[in-house]
C-alpha positions, 0 to 999 in steps of 0.5 A: 500500500505504501508503494502505491501511495508513493507512485500516486504521489510521484505522478501528481508531482510530475503533473504539477511540475510539467504544468509549471514548465509548460507555462514558460516559452521554453517549456511550451517549445519542449512539449510541442517538440515532444508531441510532434515526435510522439505523433510521428512515432505513433504514425510509424507504428500505425503505418507498419501495422496496416502494411503488415495487416494487408500483407497477411490478408493477401496471403490469406486470400491467396490461400483461400483461392488455392483451397477453392481451386483444389476442390476443397 
């Protein structure tokens, strides 16, 4: 229970500090840059997922076509 309290306290302090840093021009620039990089990373993950999904769907489609043409 004590560890959970420290975790929650750490999260709360982190939010307060981040809010205070975001009030400065340098802080806004930092968080804007962080947001931009995070969105770029997320978009890369989503693009890779969609590409792999389409590859797997194509393989499944080809396998289904092969089974159908063999009379199964």
